[in-house]
DRENDO-1510 file (C-alpha; in Angstrom, 1 decimal, always signed):
<recs>
REC; n; res; u; v; w
REC; 1; MET; +0.3; -0.1; +0.2 .
REC; 2; ALA; +1.1; +3.6; -1.0 .
REC; 3; GLN; +2.7; +5.2; +2.3 .
REC; 4; VAL; +1.6; +8.7; +3.2 .
REC; 5; ASN; +4.1; +11.1; +4.4 .
REC; 6; GLU; +4.4; +14.3; +5.9 .
REC; 7; GLN; +4.6; +16.0; +2.5 .
REC; 8; GLN; +1.4; +14.4; +1.4 .
REC; 9; LEU; -0.3; +15.4; +4.1 .
REC; 10; PRO; +1.2; +18.5; +5.8 .
REC; 11; GLY; +0.6; +19.3; +9.2 .
REC; 12; VAL; -1.5; +16.3; +9.7 .
REC; 13; MET; +0.9; +13.1; +10.0 .
REC; 14; ALA; +3.0; +14.6; +13.2 .
REC; 15; GLY; -0.7; +15.5; +15.1 .
REC; 16; ALA; -2.0; +12.4; +14.1 .
REC; 17; ARG; -3.0; +10.5; +17.5 .
REC; 18; ASP; -4.2; +6.5; +18.4 .
REC; 19; ASP; -7.5; +8.0; +19.5 .
REC; 20; ASP; -9.8; +5.2; +19.5 .
REC; 21; ALA; -13.1; +7.1; +18.7 .
REC; 22; GLU; -11.6; +8.7; +15.7 .
REC; 23; GLU; -10.0; +5.6; +14.6 .
REC; 24; ALA; -13.5; +3.8; +14.9 .
REC; 25; ALA; -15.2; +6.9; +13.1 .
REC; 26; VAL; -13.0; +6.7; +9.8 .
REC; 27; VAL; -13.6; +2.8; +9.9 .
REC; 28; ARG; -16.9; +3.1; +9.9 .
REC; 29; LYS; -16.6; +5.5; +6.8 .
REC; 30; VAL; -14.8; +3.1; +4.9 .
REC; 31; SER; -17.0; +0.2; +6.0 .
REC; 32; ARG; -20.4; +2.2; +4.6 .
REC; 33; ARG; -18.5; +2.9; +1.2 .
REC; 34; LEU; -16.6; -0.2; +0.3 .
REC; 35; MET; -18.4; -3.3; +2.4 .
REC; 36; TRP; -21.6; -3.4; +0.6 .
REC; 37; PHE; -20.1; -3.6; -2.8 .
REC; 38; LEU; -17.7; -6.2; -1.3 .
REC; 39; PHE; -20.4; -7.9; -0.1 .
REC; 40; MET; -22.5; -7.8; -3.5 .
REC; 41; VAL; -19.5; -9.0; -5.7 .
REC; 42; SER; -18.5; -11.4; -3.4 .
REC; 43; ALA; -21.6; -13.5; -3.0 .
REC; 44; LEU; -21.2; -13.4; -7.2 .
REC; 45; SER; -18.2; -14.8; -7.5 .
REC; 46; TYR; -19.1; -17.7; -5.3 .
REC; 47; LEU; -22.5; -18.1; -6.9 .
REC; 48; ASP; -20.7; -17.6; -10.3 .
REC; 49; ARG; -18.7; -20.9; -8.7 .
REC; 50; ILE; -21.3; -23.0; -7.1 .
REC; 51; ASN; -24.5; -22.6; -8.9 .
REC; 52; ILE; -23.8; -25.3; -11.5 .
REC; 53; SER; -24.6; -27.5; -7.9 .
REC; 54; PHE; -28.0; -26.4; -8.8 .
REC; 55; ALA; -28.2; -27.0; -12.1 .
REC; 56; ALA; -26.9; -30.1; -11.8 .
REC; 57; LEU; -30.3; -31.4; -10.3 .
REC; 58; SER; -31.5; -31.2; -13.9 .
REC; 59; MET; -28.9; -30.4; -16.1 .
REC; 60; ASN; -26.6; -33.7; -15.2 .
REC; 61; LYS; -29.5; -35.7; -16.8 .
REC; 62; THR; -29.8; -33.7; -19.6 .
REC; 63; LEU; -26.0; -33.8; -20.8 .
REC; 64; GLY; -25.9; -37.5; -19.4 .
REC; 65; LEU; -23.3; -36.6; -16.6 .
REC; 66; THR; -22.6; -39.7; -14.1 .
REC; 67; ALA; -21.5; -38.2; -10.3 .
REC; 68; THR; -17.5; -38.7; -11.9 .
REC; 69; THR; -18.0; -36.5; -14.7 .
REC; 70; TYR; -19.8; -33.8; -12.9 .
REC; 71; GLY; -17.4; -33.7; -10.1 .
REC; 72; LEU; -14.7; -33.6; -12.9 .
REC; 73; ALA; -16.3; -30.5; -14.3 .
REC; 74; MET; -16.1; -29.0; -11.2 .
REC; 75; THR; -12.3; -29.6; -10.7 .
REC; 76; ILE; -11.3; -28.3; -14.2 .
REC; 77; PHE; -12.6; -25.1; -12.9 .
REC; 78; TYR; -10.3; -25.0; -10.2 .
REC; 79; VAL; -7.2; -26.2; -12.6 .
REC; 80; GLY; -7.8; -23.1; -14.2 .
REC; 81; TYR; -8.4; -20.9; -11.4 .
REC; 82; VAL; -5.2; -22.4; -9.3 .
REC; 83; MET; -3.1; -21.9; -12.6 .
REC; 84; CYS; -3.4; -18.1; -12.4 .
REC; 85; GLU; -4.1; -17.1; -9.1 .
REC; 86; VAL; -0.5; -16.2; -7.9 .
REC; 87; PRO; +0.0; -14.1; -11.3 .
REC; 88; SER; -3.5; -12.5; -11.0 .
REC; 89; ASN; -2.5; -11.0; -7.3 .
REC; 90; VAL; +1.1; -10.1; -8.5 .
REC; 91; LEU; -0.4; -8.3; -11.0 .
REC; 92; LEU; -3.4; -6.4; -9.1 .
REC; 93; ALA; -0.2; -5.4; -6.5 .
REC; 94; LYS; +1.1; -3.7; -10.1 .
REC; 95; PHE; -2.0; -2.6; -11.7 .
REC; 96; GLY; -3.9; -1.8; -8.2 .
REC; 97; ALA; -7.0; -3.1; -7.0 .
REC; 98; ARG; -9.5; -1.1; -9.1 .
REC; 99; LEU; -8.0; -2.0; -12.3 .
REC; 100; TRP; -7.5; -5.4; -11.5 .
REC; 101; LEU; -10.7; -6.5; -9.7 .
REC; 102; SER; -12.9; -5.1; -12.0 .
REC; 103; ARG; -11.5; -7.1; -14.8 .
REC; 104; ILE; -11.7; -10.0; -13.1 .
REC; 105; MET; -15.7; -9.5; -12.6 .
REC; 106; ILE; -16.3; -8.4; -16.2 .
REC; 107; THR; -14.5; -11.4; -17.7 .
REC; 108; TRP; -15.9; -14.2; -15.0 .
REC; 109; GLY; -19.2; -12.6; -15.5 .
REC; 110; ILE; -19.1; -13.0; -19.0 .
REC; 111; ALA; -17.7; -16.5; -18.8 .
REC; 112; SER; -20.3; -17.5; -16.6 .
REC; 113; ALA; -23.0; -16.5; -18.5 .
REC; 114; ALA; -21.6; -17.8; -21.7 .
REC; 115; THR; -22.1; -21.5; -19.4 .
REC; 116; MET; -25.3; -21.5; -21.0 .
REC; 117; PHE; -24.4; -22.6; -24.4 .
REC; 118; ILE; -22.7; -25.9; -23.5 .
REC; 119; TYR; -24.2; -29.1; -25.0 .
REC; 120; ASP; -22.1; -31.8; -23.3 .
REC; 121; ALA; -20.0; -32.9; -21.7 .
REC; 122; THR; -16.6; -31.6; -23.1 .
REC; 123; SER; -18.3; -28.3; -24.0 .
REC; 124; LEU; -19.0; -28.0; -19.9 .
REC; 125; TYR; -15.3; -28.8; -18.8 .
REC; 126; VAL; -14.1; -26.2; -21.6 .
REC; 127; MET; -16.3; -23.3; -20.1 .
REC; 128; ARG; -15.4; -24.2; -16.4 .
REC; 129; PHE; -11.9; -23.9; -17.1 .
REC; 130; ILE; -12.6; -20.0; -18.6 .
REC; 131; LEU; -14.5; -19.4; -15.9 .
REC; 132; GLY; -11.7; -20.2; -13.5 .
REC; 133; VAL; -9.2; -18.6; -15.3 .
REC; 134; ALA; -11.2; -15.4; -15.2 .
REC; 135; GLU; -11.9; -15.7; -11.7 .
REC; 136; ALA; -8.8; -16.9; -11.0 .
REC; 137; GLY; -7.6; -14.4; -8.1 .
REC; 138; PHE; -10.6; -12.5; -7.2 .
REC; 139; THR; -10.6; -14.2; -3.1 .
REC; 140; PRO; -7.2; -13.2; -2.4 .
REC; 141; GLY; -7.1; -10.2; -4.3 .
REC; 142; VAL; -10.0; -9.1; -2.2 .
REC; 143; LEU; -8.6; -10.3; +1.3 .
REC; 144; LEU; -5.4; -8.4; +0.3 .
REC; 145; PHE; -7.6; -5.5; -0.6 .
REC; 146; LEU; -8.9; -5.1; +2.6 .
REC; 147; THR; -5.7; -5.2; +4.6 .
REC; 148; PHE; -4.9; -1.8; +2.9 .
REC; 149; TRP; -8.2; -0.4; +4.2 .
REC; 150; PHE; -8.6; -2.1; +7.6 .
REC; 151; PRO; -6.2; -2.4; +10.7 .
REC; 152; ARG; -5.6; -5.1; +12.3 .
REC; 153; LYS; -8.4; -4.7; +15.2 .
REC; 154; TYR; -11.0; -4.4; +12.7 .
REC; 155; ARG; -9.8; -7.0; +10.3 .
REC; 156; ALA; -11.9; -10.3; +11.5 .
REC; 157; ARG; -15.1; -8.3; +11.4 .
REC; 158; ALA; -14.1; -6.9; +7.9 .
REC; 159; THR; -13.3; -10.5; +6.7 .
REC; 160; GLY; -16.6; -11.5; +8.8 .
REC; 161; TYR; -18.3; -9.7; +6.3 .
REC; 162; PHE; -16.6; -11.1; +2.9 .
REC; 163; ILE; -17.7; -14.8; +4.3 .
REC; 164; ILE; -20.7; -13.8; +5.2 .
REC; 165; ALA; -21.1; -12.6; +1.3 .
REC; 166; LEU; -19.8; -16.0; +0.6 .
REC; 167; ALA; -22.4; -18.0; +2.8 .
REC; 168; PHE; -25.1; -15.5; +1.5 .
REC; 169; ALA; -24.4; -16.4; -1.6 .
REC; 170; VAL; -25.4; -20.0; -1.0 .
REC; 171; VAL; -28.5; -19.2; +0.6 .
REC; 172; SER; -29.6; -16.7; -2.1 .
REC; 173; GLY; -28.5; -18.9; -4.6 .
REC; 174; SER; -30.5; -21.9; -3.2 .
REC; 175; VAL; -33.8; -19.3; -3.2 .
REC; 176; ILE; -32.9; -17.9; -6.7 .
REC; 177; SER; -31.9; -21.0; -8.4 .
REC; 178; GLY; -35.0; -23.1; -6.7 .
REC; 179; PHE; -37.2; -20.5; -8.6 .
REC; 180; ILE; -35.5; -20.2; -12.0 .
REC; 181; LEU; -35.7; -24.1; -11.8 .
REC; 182; LYS; -39.9; -23.8; -11.1 .
REC; 183; MET; -39.9; -21.1; -14.2 .
REC; 184; PRO; -41.4; -22.8; -17.5 .
REC; 185; PRO; -38.6; -23.1; -20.4 .
REC; 186; TYR; -39.1; -19.5; -21.8 .
REC; 187; PHE; -38.1; -19.4; -25.7 .
REC; 188; GLY; -37.7; -23.5; -25.4 .
REC; 189; ILE; -34.7; -22.5; -23.7 .
REC; 190; GLU; -34.3; -25.1; -20.8 .
REC; 191; ASN; -34.4; -23.7; -16.5 .
REC; 192; TRP; -31.1; -24.4; -15.8 .
REC; 193; ARG; -29.5; -22.5; -18.8 .
REC; 194; TRP; -31.3; -19.6; -17.8 .
REC; 195; LEU; -29.8; -19.9; -14.7 .
REC; 196; PHE; -26.3; -19.6; -15.7 .
REC; 197; LEU; -27.4; -16.1; -17.8 .
REC; 198; ILE; -29.4; -15.0; -15.3 .
REC; 199; GLU; -26.8; -15.5; -12.3 .
REC; 200; GLY; -23.8; -15.0; -14.5 .
REC; 201; LEU; -24.2; -10.9; -15.7 .
REC; 202; PRO; -24.3; -9.0; -12.9 .
REC; 203; ALA; -20.8; -9.6; -12.1 .
REC; 204; THR; -20.0; -8.4; -15.5 .
REC; 205; PHE; -22.6; -4.7; -14.5 .
REC; 206; PHE; -20.5; -4.6; -11.4 .
REC; 207; GLY; -17.0; -5.1; -12.6 .
REC; 208; LEU; -18.0; -2.1; -15.0 .
REC; 209; PHE; -19.2; +0.1; -11.7 .
REC; 210; GLY; -16.2; -1.0; -9.7 .
REC; 211; LEU; -13.7; +1.2; -12.5 .
REC; 212; TYR; -15.6; +4.1; -11.3 .
REC; 213; TYR; -16.4; +3.5; -7.4 .
REC; 214; LEU; -13.2; +1.7; -6.1 .
REC; 215; SER; -10.0; +2.9; -4.7 .
REC; 216; ASP; -6.6; +1.3; -5.2 .
REC; 217; ASN; -6.0; +2.7; -1.3 .
REC; 218; PRO; -6.8; +5.4; +1.3 .
REC; 219; LEU; -4.0; +7.6; -0.2 .
REC; 220; LYS; -5.9; +7.7; -3.7 .
REC; 221; ALA; -9.6; +7.8; -1.9 .
REC; 222; LYS; -11.0; +11.5; -2.7 .
REC; 223; TRP; -13.7; +10.4; -0.5 .
REC; 224; LEU; -11.6; +10.7; +2.4 .
REC; 225; THR; -10.3; +13.7; +4.0 .
REC; 226; THR; -6.6; +14.5; +4.5 .
REC; 227; SER; -7.1; +13.8; +8.4 .
REC; 228; GLU; -9.0; +11.0; +7.8 .
REC; 229; LYS; -5.9; +9.3; +5.6 .
REC; 230; ALA; -3.6; +10.5; +8.4 .
REC; 231; ILE; -5.8; +9.0; +11.2 .
REC; 232; LEU; -5.7; +5.2; +9.1 .
REC; 233; GLN; -1.9; +5.3; +7.9 .
REC; 234; HIS; -1.3; +6.0; +11.9 .
REC; 235; ALA; -3.2; +2.7; +12.5 .
REC; 236; PHE; -1.1; +1.5; +9.7 .
REC; 237; ASP; +2.0; +2.0; +11.2 .
REC; 238; ARG; +1.2; +0.8; +14.5 .
REC; 239; ASP; +0.2; -2.3; +13.3 .
REC; 240; GLU; +3.8; -2.7; +11.8 .
REC; 241; ALA; +5.6; -1.7; +13.9 .
REC; 242; ALA; +4.7; -4.6; +16.3 .
REC; 243; ALA; +5.0; -7.4; +13.9 .
REC; 244; LYS; +8.6; -6.5; +13.2 .
REC; 245; SER; +9.3; -9.3; +15.0 .
REC; 246; VAL; +8.5; -11.1; +11.4 .
REC; 247; LYS; +11.6; -11.8; +9.7 .
REC; 248; VAL; +11.7; -11.1; +6.1 .
REC; 249; ALA; +15.6; -11.3; +5.3 .
REC; 250; GLY; +16.3; -13.9; +2.4 .
REC; 251; TYR; +13.0; -13.9; +1.2 .
REC; 252; ASP; +13.2; -11.6; -2.0 .
REC; 253; SER; +12.3; -13.8; -5.0 .
REC; 254; ILE; +8.2; -14.6; -5.4 .
REC; 255; TRP; +9.5; -18.1; -5.0 .
REC; 256; ARG; +11.1; -18.3; -2.1 .
REC; 257; GLN; +8.2; -15.8; -0.5 .
REC; 258; MET; +6.0; -18.5; -1.1 .
REC; 259; LEU; +7.9; -21.2; +0.1 .
REC; 260; ARG; +8.3; -19.5; +3.8 .
REC; 261; LYS; +7.6; -22.0; +6.6 .
REC; 262; GLU; +4.3; -20.2; +7.3 .
REC; 263; SER; +2.6; -19.9; +3.7 .
REC; 264; VAL; +3.2; -23.9; +2.9 .
REC; 265; LEU; +1.8; -24.5; +6.4 .
REC; 266; LEU; -1.5; -22.4; +6.7 .
REC; 267; GLY; -2.0; -23.5; +3.0 .
REC; 268; LEU; -2.1; -26.9; +3.6 .
REC; 269; ALA; -4.2; -26.4; +6.6 .
REC; 270; TYR; -6.3; -24.3; +4.2 .
REC; 271; PHE; -6.7; -27.0; +1.9 .
REC; 272; GLY; -8.1; -29.0; +5.0 .
REC; 273; LEU; -11.0; -26.1; +5.4 .
REC; 274; VAL; -11.4; -25.7; +1.6 .
REC; 275; THR; -12.4; -29.6; +1.6 .
REC; 276; THR; -15.4; -29.1; +3.2 .
REC; 277; ILE; -16.2; -25.7; +1.8 .
REC; 278; SER; -16.3; -27.2; -1.6 .
REC; 279; ALA; -18.2; -30.5; -0.5 .
REC; 280; ASN; -20.8; -28.1; +0.8 .
REC; 281; ALA; -21.0; -26.1; -2.0 .
REC; 282; THR; -20.7; -28.9; -4.7 .
REC; 283; TRP; -22.6; -32.1; -3.0 .
REC; 284; VAL; -24.8; -29.8; -0.3 .
REC; 285; PRO; -28.1; -30.2; -2.8 .
REC; 286; LEU; -27.4; -33.5; -4.0 .
REC; 287; ILE; -26.9; -34.8; -0.3 .
REC; 288; VAL; -30.4; -33.0; +0.6 .
REC; 289; LYS; -32.0; -34.8; -2.3 .
REC; 290; GLU; -30.6; -38.3; -1.1 .
REC; 291; VAL; -31.4; -37.5; +2.6 .
REC; 292; MET; -34.8; -36.3; +2.0 .
REC; 293; SER; -35.8; -38.4; -1.4 .
REC; 294; LYS; -39.4; -37.4; -1.4 .
REC; 295; TYR; -39.0; -33.7; -2.0 .
REC; 296; SER; -38.7; -32.1; -5.4 .
REC; 297; ILE; -36.0; -30.3; -7.3 .
REC; 298; SER; -37.0; -26.9; -6.6 .
REC; 299; ASP; -37.5; -27.9; -2.9 .
REC; 300; VAL; -34.1; -29.0; -2.5 .
REC; 301; ALA; -32.7; -25.9; -3.5 .
REC; 302; PHE; -34.8; -24.0; -1.2 .
REC; 303; VAL; -34.1; -26.7; +1.6 .
REC; 304; SER; -30.7; -26.3; +0.6 .
REC; 305; ALA; -30.5; -22.5; +1.7 .
REC; 306; ILE; -31.0; -23.6; +5.3 .
REC; 307; PRO; -27.4; -24.4; +6.6 .
REC; 308; PRO; -25.9; -21.4; +5.3 .
REC; 309; THR; -28.8; -19.1; +6.7 .
REC; 310; ILE; -27.9; -20.5; +10.2 .
REC; 311; ALA; -24.4; -20.2; +9.6 .
REC; 312; ILE; -24.3; -16.7; +8.8 .
REC; 313; LEU; -26.1; -15.7; +12.0 .
REC; 314; VAL; -23.6; -17.8; +14.1 .
REC; 315; LEU; -20.6; -15.9; +12.0 .
REC; 316; LEU; -21.9; -12.5; +13.0 .
REC; 317; ALA; -21.1; -13.6; +16.5 .
REC; 318; TRP; -18.0; -15.6; +16.2 .
REC; 319; GLY; -16.7; -12.5; +14.5 .
REC; 320; ARG; -17.8; -10.4; +17.0 .
REC; 321; SER; -16.1; -13.0; +19.7 .
REC; 322; SER; -12.9; -13.2; +18.0 .
REC; 323; ASP; -12.1; -9.1; +17.9 .
REC; 324; ARG; -13.3; -8.9; +21.5 .
REC; 325; THR; -11.0; -11.2; +23.1 .
REC; 326; ARG; -8.2; -10.6; +20.3 .
REC; 327; GLU; -7.8; -14.3; +20.2 .
REC; 328; ARG; -7.4; -16.3; +16.8 .
REC; 329; VAL; -6.3; -19.3; +17.0 .
REC; 330; TRP; -8.7; -21.3; +18.7 .
REC; 331; HIS; -11.8; -19.7; +17.3 .
REC; 332; THR; -10.6; -21.0; +13.9 .
REC; 333; ILE; -9.6; -24.3; +15.8 .
REC; 334; ALA; -12.8; -24.7; +17.7 .
REC; 335; ALA; -14.8; -24.2; +14.0 .
REC; 336; PHE; -13.0; -26.6; +12.1 .
REC; 337; VAL; -13.8; -29.2; +15.1 .
REC; 338; VAL; -17.2; -28.0; +14.6 .
REC; 339; ALA; -17.7; -29.1; +11.2 .
REC; 340; ALA; -15.7; -32.5; +11.4 .
REC; 341; VAL; -18.3; -33.3; +13.9 .
REC; 342; GLY; -20.9; -32.1; +11.3 .
REC; 343; TRP; -19.2; -34.7; +8.8 .
REC; 344; MET; -19.4; -37.8; +11.1 .
REC; 345; LEU; -23.3; -37.2; +11.7 .
REC; 346; VAL; -24.1; -36.8; +7.9 .
REC; 347; GLY; -22.2; -39.7; +7.2 .
REC; 348; TYR; -23.0; -42.2; +9.8 .
REC; 349; ALA; -26.3; -41.0; +11.4 .
REC; 350; THR; -29.4; -43.1; +10.1 .
REC; 351; GLY; -32.2; -40.3; +10.8 .
REC; 352; PRO; -32.9; -37.8; +7.8 .
REC; 353; GLU; -33.1; -35.3; +10.4 .
REC; 354; ILE; -29.6; -36.0; +12.1 .
REC; 355; ARG; -28.2; -36.1; +9.3 .
REC; 356; PHE; -29.8; -32.9; +8.1 .
REC; 357; PHE; -28.4; -31.4; +11.4 .
REC; 358; GLY; -24.9; -32.8; +10.6 .
REC; 359; LEU; -25.2; -30.3; +7.3 .
REC; 360; VAL; -26.1; -27.4; +9.6 .
REC; 361; LEU; -23.0; -27.7; +11.4 .
REC; 362; CYS; -20.6; -28.6; +8.4 .
REC; 363; ALA; -22.0; -24.9; +7.4 .
REC; 364; ILE; -21.0; -23.5; +10.9 .
REC; 365; GLY; -18.2; -24.7; +11.0 .
REC; 366; ALA; -16.8; -23.9; +7.8 .
REC; 367; TRP; -18.0; -20.4; +7.1 .
REC; 368; CYS; -16.7; -19.2; +11.1 .
REC; 369; GLY; -13.6; -21.3; +10.2 .
REC; 370; MET; -13.1; -19.4; +7.1 .
REC; 371; THR; -13.7; -16.1; +8.9 .
REC; 372; ILE; -11.1; -16.2; +11.5 .
REC; 373; PHE; -8.7; -18.0; +9.2 .
REC; 374; TRP; -7.4; -15.2; +7.4 .
REC; 375; THR; -6.8; -13.2; +10.0 .
REC; 376; LEU; -3.5; -15.4; +10.3 .
REC; 377; PRO; -1.8; -14.6; +7.6 .
REC; 378; PRO; -1.5; -11.0; +8.0 .
REC; 379; LEU; -0.3; -12.0; +11.7 .
REC; 380; LEU; +2.6; -14.3; +10.6 .
REC; 381; LEU; +3.8; -12.5; +7.2 .
REC; 382; PRO; +5.7; -9.5; +6.6 .
REC; 383; GLU; +3.7; -6.9; +4.7 .
REC; 384; ARG; +5.8; -6.8; +1.4 .
REC; 385; THR; +5.5; -10.6; +1.2 .
REC; 386; ARG; +1.4; -10.8; +1.5 .
REC; 387; PRO; +0.2; -10.3; -2.0 .
REC; 388; THR; +2.1; -13.3; -3.1 .
REC; 389; CYS; +1.9; -15.8; -0.3 .
REC; 390; ILE; -2.0; -14.6; +0.6 .
REC; 391; ALA; -2.6; -15.9; -3.1 .
REC; 392; PHE; -0.2; -18.9; -2.7 .
REC; 393; ILE; -2.3; -20.1; +0.7 .
REC; 394; ASN; -5.2; -19.6; -1.5 .
REC; 395; SER; -4.2; -21.7; -4.1 .
REC; 396; ILE; -2.7; -24.6; -2.2 .
REC; 397; GLY; -6.5; -24.6; -0.6 .
REC; 398; LEU; -8.2; -24.4; -3.7 .
REC; 399; LEU; -6.4; -27.7; -4.8 .
REC; 400; ALA; -9.0; -28.9; -2.3 .
REC; 401; SER; -11.4; -27.2; -4.7 .
REC; 402; ALA; -10.0; -28.9; -7.7 .
REC; 403; LEU; -10.1; -32.4; -6.2 .
REC; 404; THR; -12.7; -32.8; -3.7 .
REC; 405; PRO; -15.6; -32.8; -6.4 .
REC; 406; SER; -14.0; -35.3; -8.4 .
REC; 407; ILE; -13.0; -37.9; -4.9 .
REC; 408; ILE; -16.2; -37.6; -3.7 .
REC; 409; GLY; -18.0; -38.1; -7.1 .
REC; 410; ILE; -15.6; -41.3; -7.5 .
REC; 411; LEU; -16.6; -42.6; -4.2 .
REC; 412; ARG; -20.1; -41.4; -4.5 .
REC; 413; ASP; -20.5; -43.8; -7.9 .
REC; 414; ARG; -18.3; -47.0; -6.3 .
REC; 415; THR; -20.2; -46.7; -2.9 .
REC; 416; GLY; -23.8; -45.6; -3.7 .
REC; 417; ASN; -23.7; -43.2; -0.8 .
REC; 418; PHE; -21.8; -39.9; +0.6 .
REC; 419; THR; -20.0; -42.0; +3.5 .
REC; 420; ILE; -16.9; -42.5; +2.4 .
REC; 421; GLY; -16.3; -39.0; +1.0 .
REC; 422; VAL; -17.7; -37.3; +4.0 .
REC; 423; SER; -14.9; -39.4; +5.8 .
REC; 424; TYR; -12.2; -38.2; +3.8 .
REC; 425; SER; -13.6; -34.2; +4.3 .
REC; 426; THR; -13.1; -35.0; +8.3 .
REC; 427; PHE; -9.7; -36.6; +8.2 .
REC; 428; VAL; -8.2; -33.5; +6.6 .
REC; 429; LEU; -10.1; -31.0; +8.9 .
REC; 430; VAL; -8.4; -32.6; +11.5 .
REC; 431; ILE; -5.1; -32.6; +9.6 .
REC; 432; ALA; -5.8; -29.0; +9.3 .
REC; 433; ILE; -6.4; -28.6; +12.9 .
REC; 434; ALA; -2.9; -29.9; +14.0 .
REC; 435; LEU; -0.7; -28.0; +10.9 .
REC; 436; ILE; -2.3; -24.4; +12.5 .
REC; 437; LEU; -1.2; -25.0; +16.0 .
REC; 438; PHE; +2.1; -26.0; +14.8 .
REC; 439; VAL; +2.6; -22.9; +13.0 .
REC; 440; THR; +1.2; -20.8; +15.3 .
REC; 441; GLY; +3.3; -22.4; +18.3 .
REC; 442; PRO; +1.5; -22.5; +22.3 .
REC; 443; LYS; +2.6; -18.9; +22.6 .
REC; 444; LYS; +1.0; -17.3; +19.8 .
REC; 445; ALA; -2.8; -18.9; +20.6 .
REC; 446; THR; -3.9; -16.0; +21.4 .
REC; 447; PHE; -2.4; -13.0; +19.3 .
REC; 448; GLY; -4.3; -11.0; +16.7 .
</recs>
């Protein structure tokens, strides 16, 4: 982030004080300006990523897709995404968040809408790969963007709103997709094709608006006063002074930055979390259909909205608790444990009500875990390595998004149920818990 100096802000920087009330007021102004926009586009990004899971309720039969071929289509999206993830975040740092995030929104919206024209498995694979390339870098880009605007002590709540947007995408996607799937086939076009068009194009419109609305950082924001810029900069300087114990010597190249111990271990832990997120996004409608076999396709979409709706309510309290106590690690681990218990209920409980309650626990654990997890990298990584390292962590995690749909799809086809697949999800969550404890260490369990 560009630094504010005394020449740029004459007479203000020297007088800037660590006044909690003034700082909180500026952060509220930043939140009012940015968070509604980031909320909407983040929800759209996740909706365009997962709406295929609702389309699959009828698309799979039309195109003759098995669980294995459908899972492969999901995997191919993440192949393109992961390939371009780190380069995208490097380009964001070079060209600025306003231009690059807007470019991502415009291109992924077009690619998502164009998925309506697929006609077989191969064309689906091609369009999912293109969508992955187009959207690559958006999530780590937004997470990096938040570090430009929100001092550390406000970051869990800011990240929480971003994660709520992803959960909201599941909720709204379930409801909107349910209505679309109940529409008559206008102009002879199947409902699942309308779903891709209707849910894809809004991202392009927001991208065009973002070129006007966003600013790269506080220094470039015309809607902040000189005094407000100074207050934010003072907060960032305070955060960096507190983080001086994090060493960066010898990690100059991109590869050496990415291969920091903290980056690799956090990335592997994120792999475990994303396995649960991906399993929820990809398979929950089909799991609900299996658990509640008497429901219609549109009803399944509506019922699928219940777990993330509950998760959003819990997530708000979870983020506030973490910020209030300034504790990050155990809040993350507790969320992972809740998700693991949920998967075990989904896989091994016999009653449909208990299995559905397991899906609720999975959603709560996954989204709460995601919220607090992303407060850890800025605490463990130096500022100048964050664009590369955050993208790298996200890329490792997204390998789970690439692998999980295929793994669970193959296991589902071979066993006839989701039990082994959800056991796999539980296992990687347990590994993730161990990695987080190792990388943070016992002395850092309450930092933040």
